[in-house]
Structures are given as structure tokens and as C-alpha cells.
Backbone as JSON, one array per atom type, in Angstrom:
{
  "sequence": "MPAAIAAILGALGRHLLDKLSYFLAMKALMIALIITVLPIILKNTFTWLIETTHNAMAQAVSGYQLSAQIIQISGVGAYLAQQFQLPTCLSIIVTALAIRLVLNFIPLVG",
  "N": [[31.63, -34.85, 29.32], [30.88, -34.8, 26.92], [28.07, -34.54, 27.28], [27.28, -31.83, 28.35], [28.27, -30.63, 26.13], [25.65, -31.83, 24.55], [24.32, -29.96, 25.35], [24.9, -27.64, 25.81], [25.12, -27.36, 23.13], [22.1, -27.75, 22.15], [21.03, -25.05, 23.52], [21.9, -23.31, 22.32], [20.2, -24.35, 19.37], [17.59, -24.1, 20.48], [17.85, -21.54, 21.24], [18.18, -19.97, 18.54], [16.34, -20.93, 16.82], [14.01, -19.55, 18.74], [14.81, -16.92, 17.17], [14.55, -17.19, 14.78], [11.51, -18.04, 14.62], [10.28, -15.41, 15.22], [11.38, -13.95, 14.07], [9.98, -14.73, 11.7], [7.25, -14.35, 11.83], [7.28, -11.94, 12.85], [7.81, -10.8, 9.94], [5.35, -12.09, 8.66], [3.41, -10.36, 9.48], [4.35, -8.22, 9.16], [3.82, -7.93, 5.82], [1.24, -9.0, 6.19], [-0.26, -6.06, 6.69], [1.06, -4.78, 5.58], [-0.19, -4.94, 2.4], [-2.81, -5.45, 3.44], [-3.63, -3.03, 5.3], [-2.1, -0.43, 4.12], [-3.12, -0.24, 1.21], [-5.99, 0.93, 2.11], [-5.38, 2.9, 3.75], [-3.75, 4.84, 1.83], [-6.08, 5.06, -0.45], [-7.89, 6.5, 1.79], [-6.06, 8.65, 2.29], [-5.72, 9.95, -0.08], [-8.01, 10.46, -1.18], [-8.97, 12.08, 0.71], [-7.58, 14.46, -0.21], [-8.41, 15.54, -2.68], [-11.01, 15.65, -2.3], [-10.29, 18.0, -0.31], [-9.03, 19.08, -2.42], [-11.17, 19.51, -4.31], [-13.36, 21.33, -2.41], [-12.31, 23.37, -2.13], [-11.74, 24.82, -4.52], [-14.22, 24.81, -5.81], [-15.35, 26.96, -4.04], [-13.43, 28.57, -4.31], [-14.55, 29.46, -6.94], [-17.37, 30.18, -6.64], [-18.46, 32.77, -6.64], [-18.45, 32.91, -9.21], [-20.18, 32.1, -10.58], [-19.66, 29.85, -11.97], [-19.76, 27.21, -11.54], [-21.29, 25.0, -12.79], [-20.46, 24.5, -15.21], [-17.44, 23.4, -14.41], [-18.38, 20.58, -13.54], [-19.18, 20.28, -15.93], [-16.72, 19.68, -16.93], [-15.01, 18.2, -15.68], [-16.77, 16.05, -15.59], [-16.03, 15.19, -18.74], [-13.34, 15.08, -18.48], [-13.47, 12.6, -16.69], [-14.26, 10.6, -18.67], [-12.56, 10.72, -20.29], [-10.59, 9.58, -19.37], [-11.95, 7.08, -18.99], [-11.89, 6.43, -21.42], [-9.48, 6.29, -22.43], [-8.87, 4.71, -20.87], [-7.34, 4.61, -17.84], [-7.66, 3.97, -15.33], [-7.58, 0.93, -15.1], [-5.03, 1.32, -16.2], [-3.41, 2.31, -14.01], [-4.47, 0.72, -11.92], [-2.6, -1.73, -12.74], [-0.73, -0.5, -12.53], [-0.11, 0.03, -9.51], [-1.24, -2.74, -9.11], [1.24, -3.87, -9.76], [3.4, -2.57, -8.48], [2.88, -3.68, -5.15], [3.42, -5.81, -5.78], [6.3, -6.31, -6.2], [6.75, -5.67, -3.33], [6.17, -7.05, -1.78], [7.48, -9.14, -3.42], [10.32, -8.33, -2.29], [10.52, -8.87, 0.64], [10.69, -11.23, 0.72], [13.67, -13.17, 1.22], [15.26, -14.69, -0.67], [14.64, -14.13, -3.15], [13.57, -11.39, -3.75]],
  "CA": [[31.83, -33.72, 28.06], [29.12, -35.06, 26.18], [26.65, -34.02, 27.9], [27.73, -30.5, 28.27], [28.4, -30.78, 24.45], [24.73, -31.13, 23.77], [23.46, -29.16, 26.4], [25.44, -26.2, 24.73], [24.06, -27.29, 21.39], [20.72, -27.7, 22.57], [20.51, -23.34, 23.99], [21.92, -22.54, 20.83], [19.47, -24.55, 18.74], [16.47, -23.16, 21.11], [17.75, -19.59, 20.61], [18.49, -19.98, 17.52], [14.82, -21.23, 16.37], [13.07, -18.46, 19.11], [15.03, -15.76, 16.88], [14.05, -17.52, 13.66], [9.99, -18.02, 14.66], [10.03, -14.46, 15.71], [11.76, -13.09, 12.59], [9.14, -15.05, 10.38], [6.21, -13.78, 13.02], [7.04, -10.5, 12.1], [7.95, -10.71, 8.64], [4.24, -12.24, 7.97], [2.42, -9.51, 10.3], [4.85, -6.39, 7.98], [3.2, -8.51, 4.62], [-0.17, -8.71, 6.28], [-0.29, -5.27, 7.01], [1.06, -3.95, 3.81], [-1.41, -5.66, 1.95], [-4.85, -4.93, 3.89], [-3.87, -1.66, 5.42], [-1.61, 0.29, 3.01], [-4.53, 0.91, 0.58], [-7.2, 1.23, 3.25], [-4.58, 4.38, 4.16], [-3.7, 5.61, 0.98], [-7.56, 5.44, -0.56], [-8.29, 8.04, 2.28], [-5.19, 10.11, 2.17], [-6.06, 10.23, -1.84], [-10.08, 11.03, -1.23], [-9.28, 13.59, 1.87], [-7.04, 15.44, -1.01], [-9.26, 15.21, -3.75], [-12.43, 16.65, -1.66], [-9.92, 19.09, 0.22], [-9.16, 20.67, -3.51], [-12.2, 20.26, -5.23], [-14.35, 22.16, -2.51], [-12.07, 24.51, -2.11], [-11.79, 25.3, -6.02], [-15.81, 25.15, -5.71], [-15.58, 28.3, -2.7], [-12.96, 30.03, -4.74], [-15.26, 29.89, -8.48], [-19.02, 30.05, -6.21], [-18.92, 34.04, -6.56], [-17.95, 33.42, -11.24], [-21.24, 31.41, -11.9], [-18.98, 28.28, -12.87], [-20.18, 25.46, -11.06], [-22.07, 24.25, -14.13], [-18.55, 24.47, -16.27], [-16.6, 22.62, -13.52], [-18.76, 20.16, -13.33], [-18.81, 19.58, -17.08], [-15.1, 19.5, -17.04], [-15.32, 16.56, -14.47], [-17.33, 14.92, -16.7], [-15.36, 15.14, -19.74], [-12.1, 14.38, -17.78], [-13.81, 11.24, -15.97], [-14.49, 10.47, -19.98], [-11.54, 11.08, -21.64], [-9.34, 8.73, -18.57], [-11.9, 6.07, -19.29], [-11.52, 5.88, -22.65], [-7.76, 6.28, -22.26], [-8.22, 3.4, -19.86], [-6.69, 5.35, -17.24], [-7.99, 2.79, -14.09], [-6.86, -0.08, -15.79], [-3.27, 1.12, -15.97], [-3.12, 2.63, -12.56], [-4.51, -1.11, -11.07], [-2.07, -3.07, -13.1], [0.76, -0.18, -12.16], [-0.38, -0.42, -8.16], [-0.6, -4.57, -8.74], [2.76, -4.74, -10.21], [4.2, -2.2, -6.94], [2.31, -4.06, -4.51], [3.9, -7.91, -5.85], [7.5, -5.84, -5.92], [7.19, -4.95, -2.24], [6.19, -8.28, -0.94], [8.87, -10.3, -3.24], [11.44, -7.23, -1.28], [10.29, -9.32, 2.11], [11.42, -12.61, 0.5], [14.88, -12.97, 1.09], [15.85, -15.45, -1.77], [13.64, -13.68, -4.27], [14.05, -9.73, -3.84]],
  "C": [[31.19, -33.67, 27.21], [27.9, -34.01, 26.42], [26.44, -32.46, 28.51], [27.95, -29.94, 26.83], [27.11, -30.15, 23.89], [23.44, -30.08, 24.59], [24.14, -27.89, 25.77], [24.58, -25.44, 23.61], [22.64, -27.23, 21.28], [20.07, -26.61, 23.19], [20.52, -23.17, 23.05], [20.59, -22.37, 19.51], [18.3, -24.3, 19.41], [16.62, -21.76, 20.62], [17.58, -19.02, 18.9], [16.62, -20.09, 16.63], [13.66, -19.91, 17.21], [13.48, -17.36, 17.98], [14.77, -16.08, 15.18], [12.4, -17.59, 13.16], [9.43, -16.37, 14.84], [10.54, -13.47, 14.4], [10.5, -13.11, 11.56], [7.68, -14.65, 10.64], [5.83, -12.56, 12.41], [7.2, -10.27, 10.98], [6.52, -11.42, 8.17], [3.36, -10.77, 8.25], [2.83, -8.29, 9.84], [3.83, -6.73, 6.67], [1.59, -7.96, 5.17], [-0.6, -7.2, 6.24], [-0.15, -4.3, 6.11], [0.08, -4.21, 2.62], [-2.69, -5.62, 2.07], [-5.11, -3.15, 4.48], [-3.32, -0.63, 4.73], [-2.48, 1.09, 2.62], [-5.63, 1.22, 0.93], [-6.57, 2.57, 2.92], [-4.58, 4.85, 2.94], [-4.86, 5.98, 0.09], [-7.69, 7.25, 0.34], [-7.67, 9.06, 2.19], [-5.61, 10.93, 0.67], [-7.77, 11.31, -2.0], [-10.41, 12.3, -0.12], [-9.38, 14.64, 0.55], [-7.72, 16.1, -2.28], [-10.27, 15.98, -3.29], [-11.9, 17.96, -1.44], [-10.42, 20.08, -1.34], [-10.46, 20.53, -4.26], [-13.37, 21.18, -3.68], [-13.68, 23.29, -1.92], [-11.62, 25.55, -3.66], [-12.99, 25.51, -6.39], [-16.34, 26.67, -5.08], [-14.72, 29.15, -3.91], [-14.17, 30.28, -6.28], [-16.67, 30.21, -7.61], [-19.39, 31.35, -6.87], [-18.71, 33.64, -8.61], [-19.21, 32.74, -11.36], [-20.38, 30.74, -13.07], [-19.22, 27.36, -12.4], [-20.54, 24.61, -12.13], [-21.3, 23.86, -14.93], [-17.83, 23.43, -15.18], [-17.35, 21.66, -13.34], [-18.79, 19.54, -14.96], [-17.47, 19.14, -17.27], [-14.21, 18.53, -16.33], [-15.64, 15.58, -15.17], [-16.78, 14.32, -17.65], [-13.77, 14.49, -18.67], [-12.6, 12.56, -17.63], [-14.21, 10.36, -17.77], [-13.72, 9.87, -20.61], [-10.72, 10.0, -20.81], [-10.1, 7.28, -18.88], [-11.57, 5.37, -20.53], [-9.97, 5.78, -23.15], [-7.32, 4.71, -21.15], [-7.1, 3.46, -18.76], [-6.53, 4.54, -15.36], [-7.3, 1.51, -14.23], [-5.13, -0.36, -15.23], [-3.05, 1.86, -14.65], [-3.0, 0.89, -11.57], [-3.12, -1.89, -11.42], [-0.63, -2.24, -12.91], [1.02, -0.37, -10.12], [0.04, -1.89, -7.76], [1.04, -4.81, -8.25], [4.11, -3.95, -8.71], [4.41, -3.49, -6.13], [3.54, -5.91, -4.65], [5.23, -7.26, -5.61], [7.27, -5.86, -4.56], [6.77, -6.5, -1.56], [6.83, -9.44, -1.37], [9.85, -9.91, -2.64], [11.26, -7.85, -0.03], [10.2, -10.49, 1.83], [12.76, -12.71, 0.69], [15.66, -13.66, 0.26], [15.04, -15.39, -2.58], [14.3, -12.02, -4.54], [15.36, -9.7, -3.36]]
}
């Protein structure tokens, strides 16, 4: 009888250990993908969106001879963004969101 109980408990322990190791491996994989792949995908998406918008606007105003003014407005916008420290603010916000997302993967913290 004790041997049967030991065999059942051993099988249950192996099963739980397999499930736990699978869970931890999947969680580590998801965290690694979110930390490494998601920023690349977001950067490529935003770059594509900005390029498409810029090309469409440049094509729309090409007949009006306003290209120099558009370049100046872009430069002024970049200057104002730098003076308001928007890149720093956006990097802090994105970092906080990434940290919160990673903390949500930890069962005891999130």
C-alpha cells in the first residue's frame, strides 16, 4: 500500500513539475519577446505611418510650391518638441508602461 501511494504521489509530482516548468518557460519567452520584439514592431509601424503621411502630404502640396515651408514647419516642430522635452517625456512613459507590463507577468506582484 505505501508503495502505491508513493508511486501516485511521484507521478503527481512529476506532472506538476512538468506543468510548472512549461509555465515558467512560456512566461520567460513571452517576457523576452515583449521586451525585444515589441519595440521593434512599434518603431517600424510608427516609421511607416510617418513616412506614408509625409509622402502623401508632400505629394498633395507639390503643385503649390510649399515644400520649403513644410520643411521649415517640420524643423520648428522638432525644435519645439526638443524645448518641451517631449522625447524625454515619451521615453519615460514608454518605460513605465513596459515595466508595468512586465510586472503584470509576475503572479505575486501584478
